DSSP file (Angstrom, degrees, kcal/mol; ACC not computed):
  #  RESIDUE AA STRUCTURE BP1 BP2  ACC     N-H-->O    O-->H-N    N-H-->O    O-->H-N    TCO  KAPPA ALPHA  PHI   PSI    X-CA   Y-CA   Z-CA
    1    1 A M              0   0    0      0, 0.0     2,-0.1     0, 0.0     3,-0.1   0.000 360.0 360.0 360.0 131.2  -40.9  -32.8   27.7
    2    2 A A        -     0   0    0      1,-0.1     2,-0.2     2,-0.0     0, 0.0  -0.374 360.0-100.6 -70.0 147.8  -40.7  -29.5   29.4
    3    3 A Q        -     0   0    0     -2,-0.1     2,-0.4     1,-0.1    -1,-0.1  -0.499  35.1-170.5 -68.6 134.4  -43.9  -27.8   30.5
    4    4 A D        -     0   0    0     -2,-0.2     2,-0.4    -3,-0.1    -1,-0.1  -0.818   6.2-170.8-130.1  91.3  -45.0  -25.1   28.2
    5    5 A H        +     0   0    0     -2,-0.4     2,-0.4     2,-0.0    -2,-0.0  -0.702  11.0 168.1 -88.4 129.7  -47.9  -23.1   29.7
    6    6 A Q        -     0   0    0     -2,-0.4     2,-0.5     2,-0.0    -2,-0.1  -0.993  34.7-123.0-138.3 144.2  -49.6  -20.6   27.5
    7    7 A T        -     0   0    0     -2,-0.4     2,-0.4     2,-0.0    -2,-0.0  -0.779  32.2-171.8 -87.1 128.9  -52.9  -18.7   28.0
    8    8 A I        -     0   0    0     -2,-0.5     2,-0.3    11,-0.0    10,-0.1  -0.979  16.5-135.4-125.7 132.8  -55.3  -19.4   25.1
    9    9 A K        -     0   0    0     -2,-0.4     8,-0.5     8,-0.1     2,-0.5  -0.667  12.3-147.4 -85.8 141.4  -58.6  -17.7   24.5
   10   10 A V  B     -A   16   0A   0     -2,-0.3     6,-0.2     6,-0.1     5,-0.1  -0.942  17.8-131.4-107.7 127.0  -61.6  -19.7   23.6
   11   11 A S    >   -     0   0    0      4,-3.0     3,-2.4    -2,-0.5     0, 0.0  -0.266  29.6-101.0 -71.9 163.7  -64.1  -18.0   21.3
   12   12 A P  T 3  S+     0   0    0      0, 0.0    -1,-0.1     0, 0.0    -2,-0.0   0.785 124.8  54.3 -56.6 -27.9  -67.8  -18.0   22.1
   13   13 A N  T 3  S-     0   0    0      2,-0.1    -2,-0.1     1,-0.0    -3,-0.0   0.373 124.6-102.6 -89.7   6.8  -68.4  -20.8   19.6
   14   14 A G  S <  S+     0   0    0     -3,-2.4     2,-0.2     1,-0.3    -1,-0.0   0.450  73.5 140.4  93.9   1.2  -65.7  -23.0   21.4
   15   15 A R        +     0   0    0     -5,-0.1    -4,-3.0     2,-0.0     2,-0.3  -0.494  23.5 177.5 -79.8 148.0  -62.8  -22.5   19.0
   16   16 A L  B     -A   10   0A   0     -6,-0.2     2,-0.5    -2,-0.2    -6,-0.1  -0.977  23.4-131.8-143.1 157.7  -59.3  -22.1   20.2
   17   17 A S        -     0   0    0     -8,-0.5    -8,-0.1    -2,-0.3     3,-0.0  -0.947  15.6-139.4-113.5 128.5  -55.9  -21.7   18.5
   18   18 A I        -     0   0    0     -2,-0.5     5,-0.1     1,-0.1   -10,-0.0  -0.743  34.5-108.9 -83.4 126.4  -53.0  -23.8   19.6
   19   19 A P    >>  -     0   0    0      0, 0.0     4,-2.5     0, 0.0     3,-0.5  -0.175  24.4-115.2 -56.8 148.8  -49.8  -21.7   19.7
   20   20 A A  H 3> S+     0   0    0      1,-0.3     4,-2.7     2,-0.2     5,-0.2   0.863 114.2  55.6 -54.0 -42.6  -47.3  -22.4   17.0
   21   21 A K  H 3> S+     0   0    0      1,-0.2     4,-1.8     2,-0.2    -1,-0.3   0.892 111.5  43.9 -61.2 -39.8  -44.6  -23.5   19.4
   22   22 A Q  H <> S+     0   0    0     -3,-0.5     4,-1.6     2,-0.2    -2,-0.2   0.870 111.6  52.8 -75.0 -36.7  -47.0  -26.1   20.9
   23   23 A R  H  X>S+     0   0    0     -4,-2.5     5,-2.8     1,-0.2     4,-0.9   0.910 109.9  50.0 -61.9 -40.7  -48.2  -27.3   17.5
   24   24 A K  H ><5S+     0   0    0     -4,-2.7     3,-0.6     1,-0.2    -2,-0.2   0.908 107.5  53.1 -63.7 -41.4  -44.6  -27.8   16.5
   25   25 A A  H 3<5S+     0   0    0     -4,-1.8    -1,-0.2     1,-0.2    -2,-0.2   0.831 112.2  45.7 -63.0 -31.5  -43.9  -29.8   19.6
   26   26 A L  H 3<5S-     0   0    0     -4,-1.6    -1,-0.2    -5,-0.1    -2,-0.2   0.596 114.4-118.0 -85.6 -12.0  -46.9  -32.0   18.7
   27   27 A G  T <<5S+     0   0    0     -4,-0.9    -3,-0.2    -3,-0.6     3,-0.2   0.772  86.7 108.5  80.5  26.1  -45.8  -32.4   15.1
   28   28 A I    > < +     0   0    0     -5,-2.8     3,-2.3    -6,-0.2    -4,-0.2  -0.088  25.1 130.7-123.9  34.1  -48.9  -30.7   13.8
   29   29 A E  T 3  S+     0   0    0     -6,-0.4    -5,-0.1     1,-0.3    -1,-0.1   0.783  79.3  47.1 -60.6 -26.2  -47.5  -27.4   12.6
   30   30 A G  T 3  S-     0   0    0      1,-0.4    -1,-0.3    -3,-0.2     2,-0.1   0.296 125.8 -96.9 -94.8   9.1  -49.2  -27.8    9.2
   31   31 A G    <   +     0   0    0     -3,-2.3    -1,-0.4    -8,-0.1     2,-0.3  -0.295  56.3 155.6  97.7 172.6  -52.5  -28.8   10.8
   32   32 A G        -     0   0    0     -2,-0.1     2,-0.4    -3,-0.1    -4,-0.1  -0.955  43.5 -59.1 156.5-173.3  -54.0  -32.2   11.5
   33   33 A T        -     0   0    0     -2,-0.3    15,-1.1     2,-0.0     2,-0.3  -0.853  45.9-179.2-106.0 136.3  -56.4  -34.2   13.6
   34   34 A V  E     -B   47   0B   0     -2,-0.4     2,-0.5    13,-0.2    13,-0.2  -0.840  26.1-122.8-127.4 166.3  -56.0  -34.4   17.4
   35   35 A V  E     -B   46   0B   0     11,-3.6    11,-2.5    -2,-0.3     2,-0.5  -0.957  24.4-161.5-112.0 124.9  -57.9  -36.2   20.2
   36   36 A A  E     +B   45   0B   0     -2,-0.5     2,-0.3     9,-0.2     9,-0.2  -0.916  14.1 171.2-110.2 130.2  -59.3  -34.0   22.9
   37   37 A T  E     -B   44   0B   0      7,-2.6     7,-3.7    -2,-0.5     2,-0.6  -0.972  30.3-133.3-133.9 150.5  -60.3  -35.4   26.3
   38   38 A V  E     +B   43   0B   0     -2,-0.3     2,-0.4     5,-0.2     5,-0.2  -0.926  32.3 173.8-102.8 122.3  -61.3  -33.9   29.6
   39   39 A Q  E >   -B   42   0B   0      3,-3.0     3,-1.5    -2,-0.6    -2,-0.1  -0.985  65.8 -15.7-135.2 121.9  -59.4  -35.6   32.4
   40   40 A D  T 3  S-     0   0    0     -2,-0.4    -1,-0.1     1,-0.3     3,-0.1   0.872 129.3 -51.5  53.0  40.9  -59.5  -34.5   36.0
   41   41 A G  T 3  S+     0   0    0      1,-0.2     2,-0.4    -3,-0.0    -1,-0.3   0.608 117.9 110.6  75.6  12.0  -61.0  -31.1   35.0
   42   42 A E  E <   -B   39   0B   0     -3,-1.5    -3,-3.0     2,-0.0     2,-0.6  -0.930  68.3-125.8-120.8 144.5  -58.3  -30.5   32.4
   43   43 A L  E     -B   38   0B   0     -2,-0.4     2,-0.5    -5,-0.2    -5,-0.2  -0.780  27.8-165.7 -86.0 123.5  -58.5  -30.4   28.6
   44   44 A R  E     -B   37   0B   0     -7,-3.7    -7,-2.6    -2,-0.6     2,-0.5  -0.954   4.0-167.5-115.1 126.0  -55.9  -32.8   27.2
   45   45 A I  E     +B   36   0B   0     -2,-0.5     2,-0.3    -9,-0.2    -9,-0.2  -0.959  15.1 165.5-117.0 123.1  -55.0  -32.6   23.5
   46   46 A R  E     -B   35   0B   0    -11,-2.5   -11,-3.6    -2,-0.5     2,-0.1  -0.942  37.7-103.8-133.7 155.3  -53.0  -35.4   21.9
   47   47 A T  E  >  -B   34   0B   0     -2,-0.3     4,-1.8   -13,-0.2   -13,-0.2  -0.386  32.2-116.4 -72.1 156.6  -52.2  -36.4   18.4
   48   48 A V  H  > S+     0   0    0    -15,-1.1     4,-2.7     1,-0.2     5,-0.2   0.904 117.0  55.1 -59.5 -41.4  -54.0  -39.4   17.0
   49   49 A N  H  > S+     0   0    0      1,-0.2     4,-2.5     2,-0.2    -1,-0.2   0.879 104.9  52.8 -61.4 -37.7  -50.7  -41.2   16.7
   50   50 A A  H  > S+     0   0    0      2,-0.2     4,-1.9     1,-0.2    -1,-0.2   0.901 110.9  47.0 -64.5 -39.7  -50.0  -40.7   20.4
   51   51 A V  H  X S+     0   0    0     -4,-1.8     4,-2.5     2,-0.2    -2,-0.2   0.923 112.3  49.4 -67.0 -44.1  -53.3  -42.2   21.3
   52   52 A L  H  X S+     0   0    0     -4,-2.7     4,-2.7     1,-0.2    -2,-0.2   0.888 109.4  52.4 -62.7 -38.7  -52.8  -45.1   19.0
   53   53 A D  H  X S+     0   0    0     -4,-2.5     4,-2.2     2,-0.2    -1,-0.2   0.901 109.7  49.5 -62.3 -40.4  -49.3  -45.7   20.5
   54   54 A E  H  X S+     0   0    0     -4,-1.9     4,-1.8     2,-0.2    -2,-0.2   0.923 112.0  47.3 -64.8 -44.2  -50.9  -45.7   24.0
   55   55 A I  H  X S+     0   0    0     -4,-2.5     4,-3.0     1,-0.2     5,-0.3   0.922 111.6  51.2 -62.7 -43.7  -53.5  -48.2   22.9
   56   56 A S  H  X S+     0   0    0     -4,-2.7     4,-2.9     1,-0.2    -1,-0.2   0.899 108.7  51.2 -60.5 -41.4  -50.9  -50.4   21.3
   57   57 A A  H  < S+     0   0    0     -4,-2.2    -1,-0.2     1,-0.2    -2,-0.2   0.851 115.2  43.1 -64.9 -33.9  -48.8  -50.4   24.4
   58   58 A L  H  < S+     0   0    0     -4,-1.8     4,-0.5    -5,-0.1    -2,-0.2   0.898 123.2  34.7 -77.8 -41.3  -51.8  -51.4   26.5
   59   59 A V  H  X S+     0   0    0     -4,-3.0     4,-2.6    -5,-0.2     3,-0.3   0.804 102.2  74.8 -86.1 -31.5  -53.2  -54.1   24.2
   60   60 A G  H  X S+     0   0    0     -4,-2.9     4,-2.8    -5,-0.3     5,-0.2   0.899  96.2  46.9 -51.4 -52.0  -49.9  -55.4   22.8
   61   61 A P  H  > S+     0   0    0      0, 0.0     4,-2.5     0, 0.0    -1,-0.2   0.864 112.4  51.4 -61.2 -34.7  -48.9  -57.4   25.9
   62   62 A V  H  > S+     0   0    0     -4,-0.5     4,-1.7    -3,-0.3     6,-0.2   0.934 112.6  45.0 -66.7 -45.7  -52.4  -58.9   26.2
   63   63 A L  H  X>S+     0   0    0     -4,-2.6     5,-1.8     1,-0.2     4,-0.7   0.918 113.9  49.9 -62.4 -43.1  -52.4  -60.0   22.6
   64   64 A K  H ><5S+     0   0    0     -4,-2.8     3,-0.9    -5,-0.3    -2,-0.2   0.915 109.6  50.7 -63.1 -43.0  -48.9  -61.4   22.9
   65   65 A A  H 3<5S+     0   0    0     -4,-2.5    -1,-0.2     1,-0.3    -2,-0.2   0.837 111.6  48.2 -64.1 -32.7  -49.8  -63.3   26.1
   66   66 A S  H 3<5S-     0   0    0     -4,-1.7    -1,-0.3     2,-0.2    -2,-0.2   0.565 116.8-115.0 -84.1  -7.8  -52.8  -64.8   24.3
   67   67 A G  T <<5S+     0   0    0     -3,-0.9     2,-0.3    -4,-0.7    -3,-0.2   0.437  75.7 127.1  88.6  -0.7  -50.6  -65.7   21.3
   68   68 A N      < +     0   0    0     -5,-1.8    -1,-0.3    -6,-0.2     2,-0.3  -0.653  31.5 174.3 -91.3 146.8  -52.5  -63.4   19.1
   69   69 A T     >  -     0   0    0     -2,-0.3     4,-2.6    -3,-0.1     5,-0.2  -0.919  46.6-106.2-138.9 167.0  -50.9  -60.8   16.9
   70   70 A V  H  > S+     0   0    0     -2,-0.3     4,-2.7     1,-0.2     5,-0.2   0.918 123.2  52.9 -60.0 -41.9  -52.1  -58.3   14.3
   71   71 A D  H  > S+     0   0    0      1,-0.2     4,-2.4     2,-0.2    -1,-0.2   0.896 109.5  48.5 -61.3 -39.5  -50.5  -60.5   11.7
   72   72 A Q  H  > S+     0   0    0      2,-0.2     4,-2.7     1,-0.2    -1,-0.2   0.907 110.2  51.7 -66.4 -41.4  -52.3  -63.6   13.1
   73   73 A F  H  X S+     0   0    0     -4,-2.6     4,-2.4     2,-0.2    -2,-0.2   0.932 111.4  46.9 -59.7 -46.2  -55.6  -61.7   13.1
   74   74 A I  H  X S+     0   0    0     -4,-2.7     4,-2.4     1,-0.2    -2,-0.2   0.911 111.8  50.7 -63.4 -42.2  -55.1  -60.6    9.4
   75   75 A A  H  X S+     0   0    0     -4,-2.4     4,-2.1     1,-0.2    -1,-0.2   0.908 110.3  50.1 -61.6 -41.7  -54.2  -64.2    8.5
   76   76 A D  H  X S+     0   0    0     -4,-2.7     4,-2.3     1,-0.2    -2,-0.2   0.909 110.3  49.7 -62.7 -42.3  -57.3  -65.5   10.2
   77   77 A R  H  X S+     0   0    0     -4,-2.4     4,-2.7     1,-0.2    -1,-0.2   0.881 109.4  51.9 -65.2 -37.8  -59.5  -62.9    8.4
   78   78 A H  H  X S+     0   0    0     -4,-2.4     4,-2.4     2,-0.2    -1,-0.2   0.905 109.6  50.0 -64.3 -40.0  -57.9  -63.9    5.0
   79   79 A A  H  X S+     0   0    0     -4,-2.1     4,-2.2     2,-0.2    -2,-0.2   0.925 112.1  47.0 -63.9 -44.4  -58.7  -67.6    5.7
   80   80 A V  H  X S+     0   0    0     -4,-2.3     4,-2.7     1,-0.2    -2,-0.2   0.926 112.0  50.5 -62.6 -44.6  -62.3  -66.8    6.6
   81   81 A A  H  X S+     0   0    0     -4,-2.7     4,-2.3     1,-0.2    -1,-0.2   0.889 109.1  52.3 -61.5 -38.9  -62.6  -64.6    3.5
   82   82 A G  H  X S+     0   0    0     -4,-2.4     4,-2.1     2,-0.2    -1,-0.2   0.911 110.6  47.0 -63.3 -42.9  -61.2  -67.5    1.4
   83   83 A R  H  X S+     0   0    0     -4,-2.2     4,-2.5     2,-0.2    -2,-0.2   0.908 111.8  50.8 -64.8 -41.8  -63.8  -69.9    2.8
   84   84 A E  H  X S+     0   0    0     -4,-2.7     4,-2.3     1,-0.2    -2,-0.2   0.894 109.5  51.0 -63.1 -38.7  -66.6  -67.4    2.2
   85   85 A E  H  X S+     0   0    0     -4,-2.3     4,-2.6     2,-0.2    -1,-0.2   0.905 109.6  49.9 -65.2 -41.6  -65.4  -67.0   -1.4
   86   86 A Q  H  X S+     0   0    0     -4,-2.1     4,-2.3     2,-0.2    -2,-0.2   0.922 111.2  49.2 -62.4 -43.6  -65.4  -70.7   -2.0
   87   87 A E  H  X S+     0   0    0     -4,-2.5     4,-2.3     1,-0.2    -2,-0.2   0.913 112.1  48.8 -61.6 -42.4  -68.9  -71.0   -0.5
   88   88 A Y  H  X S+     0   0    0     -4,-2.3     4,-2.6     2,-0.2    -2,-0.2   0.915 110.4  49.6 -64.8 -43.8  -70.1  -68.2   -2.7
   89   89 A Q  H  X S+     0   0    0     -4,-2.6     4,-2.3     1,-0.2    -1,-0.2   0.889 110.7  51.3 -63.6 -38.0  -68.6  -69.7   -5.9
   90   90 A G  H  X S+     0   0    0     -4,-2.3     4,-2.6     2,-0.2    -2,-0.2   0.907 109.4  50.4 -63.2 -41.9  -70.2  -73.0   -5.0
   91   91 A Y  H  X S+     0   0    0     -4,-2.3     4,-2.7     2,-0.2    -2,-0.2   0.929 110.1  49.6 -60.5 -46.3  -73.6  -71.2   -4.6
   92   92 A L  H  X S+     0   0    0     -4,-2.6     4,-2.5     2,-0.2    -2,-0.2   0.903 111.9  48.5 -60.4 -41.7  -73.1  -69.5   -8.0
   93   93 A K  H  X S+     0   0    0     -4,-2.3     4,-2.4     2,-0.2    -2,-0.2   0.928 113.1  47.0 -64.9 -45.7  -72.3  -72.9   -9.7
   94   94 A D  H  X S+     0   0    0     -4,-2.6     4,-2.5     2,-0.2    -2,-0.2   0.896 113.1  49.6 -62.5 -40.3  -75.3  -74.6   -8.1
   95   95 A R  H  X S+     0   0    0     -4,-2.7     4,-2.8     2,-0.2    -2,-0.2   0.915 110.3  49.9 -65.2 -43.8  -77.6  -71.7   -9.1
   96   96 A Q  H  X S+     0   0    0     -4,-2.5     4,-2.4     2,-0.2    -2,-0.2   0.915 111.7  48.8 -62.1 -43.0  -76.3  -71.8  -12.6
   97   97 A T  H  X S+     0   0    0     -4,-2.4     4,-2.4     2,-0.2    -2,-0.2   0.929 112.0  48.9 -61.4 -46.0  -76.9  -75.6  -12.8
   98   98 A W  H  X S+     0   0    0     -4,-2.5     4,-2.3     1,-0.2     5,-0.2   0.921 111.4  49.4 -60.3 -45.5  -80.4  -75.2  -11.4
   99   99 A L  H  X S+     0   0    0     -4,-2.8     4,-2.3     1,-0.2     5,-0.2   0.909 111.2  49.4 -61.4 -42.3  -81.2  -72.4  -13.9
  100  100 A Q  H  X S+     0   0    0     -4,-2.4     4,-2.1     1,-0.2    -1,-0.2   0.906 111.3  49.4 -64.2 -41.4  -80.0  -74.5  -16.8
  101  101 A E  H  X S+     0   0    0     -4,-2.4     4,-1.0     1,-0.2    -1,-0.2   0.900 115.4  43.0 -64.1 -41.1  -82.0  -77.5  -15.7
  102  102 A H  H  X S+     0   0    0     -4,-2.3     4,-0.5     2,-0.2    -2,-0.2   0.799 113.5  50.3 -79.2 -28.8  -85.2  -75.4  -15.3
  103  103 A Q  H >X S+     0   0    0     -4,-2.3     4,-0.8    -5,-0.2     3,-0.7   0.868 108.3  52.8 -75.1 -35.8  -84.7  -73.5  -18.5
  104  104 A S  H 3< S+     0   0    0     -4,-2.1     3,-0.2     1,-0.2    -2,-0.2   0.789 103.0  59.4 -70.3 -25.4  -84.1  -76.7  -20.6
  105  105 A G  H 3< S+     0   0    0     -4,-1.0    -1,-0.2     1,-0.2    -2,-0.2   0.733 102.1  54.6 -71.7 -22.4  -87.4  -78.1  -19.2
  106  106 A R  H <<        0   0    0     -3,-0.7    -1,-0.2    -4,-0.5    -2,-0.2   0.760 360.0 360.0 -80.7 -26.5  -89.3  -75.1  -20.7
  107  107 A S     <        0   0    0     -4,-0.8    -1,-0.2    -3,-0.2    -2,-0.1   0.507 360.0 360.0 -67.3 360.0  -88.0  -75.6  -24.2
């Protein structure tokens, strides 16, 4: 990407406007959310997707090397949720049985 240097004024309350040409280059011409970081004394503005892509590129090889993937993580969470649901249903059944036993003793 070619360098596009522009002078931008910052208002006293800290607001600034990103020029249209630069917003278009970032794909946020209609507005959107960006991530701002200060790095080596410079303000760096990136789209959320660009940051997520960077994180994915950094974490992906680690997950792959460990044998983990997002799909595996989701599958593991579904399995845990299924076990938790079974435990909860068992608790409800035991509670209902207990209530019935104790209510019939009152009659």
